[in-house]
C-alpha positions in Angstrom: 20.9 13.2 -198.0 17.4 14.5 -198.5 16.4 18.1 -199.2 14.7 18.2 -195.8 18.0 17.2 -194.1 19.7 20.4 -195.4 19.4 23.5 -193.2 16.4 25.6 -194.6 18.5 28.8 -194.3 20.7 27.4 -197.0 17.8 26.8 -199.5 16.1 29.3 -201.8 13.0 28.1 -203.7 12.5 30.1 -206.9 11.9 30.2 -210.6 14.6 30.0 -213.3 14.6 33.4 -215.0 17.8 33.2 -217.2 20.2 30.6 -218.4 23.4 31.7 -220.1 24.8 28.6 -221.7 28.6 28.2 -222.3 30.6 25.4 -223.8 31.6 24.1 -220.4 29.8 26.1 -217.7 26.5 27.9 -217.6 25.0 30.6 -215.4 21.5 30.0 -214.0 19.7 32.9 -212.5 16.9 31.9 -210.0 14.4 34.5 -208.8 13.7 33.9 -205.1 11.8 35.9 -202.5 15.2 37.1 -201.3 16.2 38.3 -204.8 18.2 36.8 -207.6 20.5 33.9 -206.9 23.0 33.0 -209.6 24.6 29.6 -209.9 27.5 28.7 -212.1 27.2 25.0 -212.9 28.4 22.7 -215.7 26.4 22.9 -219.0 26.2 19.1 -218.7 24.4 19.5 -215.4 21.9 22.0 -216.9 21.1 19.4 -219.6 21.0 16.4 -217.3 18.6 18.2 -214.9 16.5 19.5 -217.7 16.7 23.0 -216.5 14.9 25.7 -218.5 13.5 29.2 -218.0 10.3 29.1 -215.9 11.0 25.9 -214.0 10.7 25.9 -210.2 13.9 24.9 -208.5 15.6 25.0 -205.1 19.0 26.7 -205.0 21.2 25.3 -202.3 24.0 27.4 -200.9 27.1 25.6 -199.6 30.1 27.8 -198.6 33.2 27.0 -196.7 34.0 30.7 -196.3 31.7 33.8 -196.4 33.4 37.2 -196.2 31.4 40.1 -194.7 32.4 43.7 -194.9 30.8 46.9 -193.8 30.0 49.4 -196.6 
């Protein structure tokens, strides 16, 4: 599946601002026009993708359930 085949509402283009690396999983903060999107991915994936602060990336959102509540 190509990036273009995924619904554009589920994509956020941005710049990596922070990476908190753990032994198994890492947190990657991406600054987008909509705000900060945080992804928790394996540390191996961070290394394999060559992710680093300042790199432009696309954050894809895939959810089977999204809860919404009124404040």
